[in-house]
C-alpha positions as CSV (number, residue, x, y, z in Angstrom):
1,M,27.8,0.2,7.6
2,V,29.6,0.7,4.3
3,F,29.9,4.3,3.2
4,A,32.1,4.0,0.1
5,T,29.6,5.1,-2.5
6,L,27.1,7.9,-2.8
7,A,24.3,5.4,-3.0
8,Q,25.4,3.8,0.3
9,Q,25.7,7.3,1.9
10,T,22.3,8.3,0.7
11,W,20.7,5.1,2.0
12,T,22.4,5.5,5.4
13,I,21.3,9.1,5.8
14,L,17.7,8.4,4.7
15,M,17.5,5.3,6.9
16,F,18.7,7.2,10.0
17,L,16.2,10.1,9.2
18,V,13.3,7.8,8.8
19,S,14.2,5.5,11.7
20,G,14.9,8.5,13.9
21,F,11.5,10.0,13.0
22,A,9.8,6.7,13.8
23,L,11.5,6.5,17.1
24,W,10.6,10.1,17.9
25,R,7.1,10.3,16.7
26,G,5.9,6.7,16.2
27,R,4.1,4.5,18.6
28,G,5.2,1.1,19.9
29,P,5.2,-0.8,16.6
30,E,6.9,2.0,14.6
31,R,9.6,2.2,17.2
32,V,10.2,-1.5,17.3
33,I,10.4,-1.7,13.5
34,A,12.8,1.3,13.5
35,L,15.1,-0.5,15.9
36,A,14.8,-3.8,14.0
37,N,15.7,-1.9,10.8
38,L,18.7,-0.4,12.5
39,A,19.7,-3.8,13.8
40,A,19.4,-5.3,10.3
41,W,21.5,-2.5,8.9
42,I,24.3,-3.2,11.4
43,L,24.1,-7.0,10.9
44,T,24.0,-7.1,7.1
45,P,27.6,-6.0,6.4
46,L,28.8,-8.4,9.0
47,T,27.3,-11.3,7.1
48,Y,28.6,-10.4,3.5
49,R,30.6,-13.1,1.7
50,T,33.5,-12.0,-0.5
51,V,32.2,-14.0,-3.5
52,L,29.3,-11.9,-4.7
53,L,28.2,-14.3,-7.3
54,D,27.1,-16.8,-4.7
55,P,23.9,-16.4,-2.6
56,Q,24.5,-14.2,0.4
57,W,23.1,-16.6,3.0
58,G,24.0,-14.4,5.9
59,V,22.2,-11.5,4.5
60,F,19.3,-13.8,3.6
61,I,19.1,-14.8,7.3
62,V,19.1,-11.2,8.5
63,D,16.4,-10.3,5.9
64,A,14.3,-13.3,6.9
65,M,14.6,-12.4,10.6
66,F,13.5,-8.8,9.8
67,L,10.6,-10.3,7.7
68,G,9.6,-12.3,10.8
69,V,9.4,-9.1,12.9
70,L,7.4,-7.3,10.3
71,V,5.0,-10.2,9.8
72,W,4.5,-10.6,13.6
73,F,3.6,-6.9,13.9
74,A,1.4,-7.0,10.8
75,V,-0.6,-9.9,12.3
76,T,-0.8,-8.6,15.8
77,T,-1.5,-4.9,15.3
78,D,-3.9,-2.7,13.3
79,R,-1.2,-0.9,11.3
80,N,-1.9,-1.1,7.6
81,W,1.5,0.1,6.6
82,L,3.0,-3.0,8.1
83,L,1.2,-5.2,5.5
84,F,3.1,-3.3,2.8
85,A,6.4,-3.3,4.7
86,A,6.1,-7.1,5.2
87,A,5.2,-7.6,1.5
88,F,8.2,-5.6,0.3
89,Q,10.5,-7.5,2.8
90,L,9.1,-10.8,1.5
91,L,10.1,-9.8,-2.0
92,A,13.6,-9.2,-0.7
93,V,13.7,-12.7,0.8
94,V,12.3,-14.2,-2.4
95,T,15.0,-12.3,-4.3
96,H,17.6,-14.2,-2.2
97,I,15.9,-17.4,-3.0
98,A,15.9,-16.6,-6.8
99,I,19.6,-16.3,-7.0
100,A,20.1,-19.5,-5.0
101,V,17.9,-21.6,-7.4
102,D,18.9,-19.8,-10.6
103,P,22.5,-18.8,-11.0
104,G,21.4,-16.9,-14.1
105,V,20.1,-14.1,-11.9
106,R,22.9,-11.7,-12.3
107,T,24.6,-10.1,-9.3
108,L,23.8,-6.6,-10.3
109,A,20.1,-7.4,-10.7
110,Y,20.2,-9.2,-7.4
111,F,21.6,-6.3,-5.4
112,R,19.5,-3.7,-7.2
113,A,16.3,-5.6,-6.4
114,L,17.3,-5.8,-2.7
115,V,17.9,-2.0,-2.7
116,I,14.5,-1.3,-4.2
117,W,12.7,-3.5,-1.7
118,S,14.7,-1.9,1.2
119,Y,13.7,1.6,0.1
120,L,10.0,0.5,-0.2
121,V,10.1,-0.9,3.4
122,L,11.7,2.3,4.6
123,G,9.0,4.3,2.8
124,A,6.3,2.2,4.5
125,L,7.9,2.9,7.9
126,A,8.0,6.6,7.1
127,I,4.3,6.5,6.3
128,G,3.6,4.5,9.5
129,A,5.5,7.0,11.7
130,R,3.7,9.9,10.0
131,N,0.3,8.3,10.5
132,A,1.1,7.5,14.2
133,H,2.2,11.2,14.7
134,R,-0.9,12.5,13.0
135,D,-3.2,10.1,15.0
136,R,-1.6,11.2,18.3
137,R,-2.0,14.9,17.4
138,A,-5.7,14.2,16.5
139,G,-6.2,12.5,19.9
140,L,-6.7,9.0,18.3
141,A,-3.6,7.4,19.8
142,D,-4.4,4.2,21.7
143,G,-1.3,4.5,23.9
144,T,0.8,1.8,22.1
């Protein structure tokens, strides 16, 4: 919920567009993941620590919880996009662990990696929502 830079504004707009599309046109899993993504977006700035050189444990917990939601749906549904979303989110969680075990991981690289993984998760959600909408229009929807 920080809007100070163009990058943050771009992420926020894109995240709302993709999440809104998933809520509007997706089926059950896409809608739940869109809501979980919005919840993670709200919770993340509330967990920031002021010392950016240290691991962001609060953000790690939010990311790990979002990973749990993604993995649960990847295991319990037939949506292929969830496998990619969960894999990208796992990379975000591993990035948190990398800075915790190796202080040589620079803060800029740490945050840039987290941004990259976040955009890839968002891309997977966009593809999942598009596929759900396409399947519904083709009469392939299973009602979930």
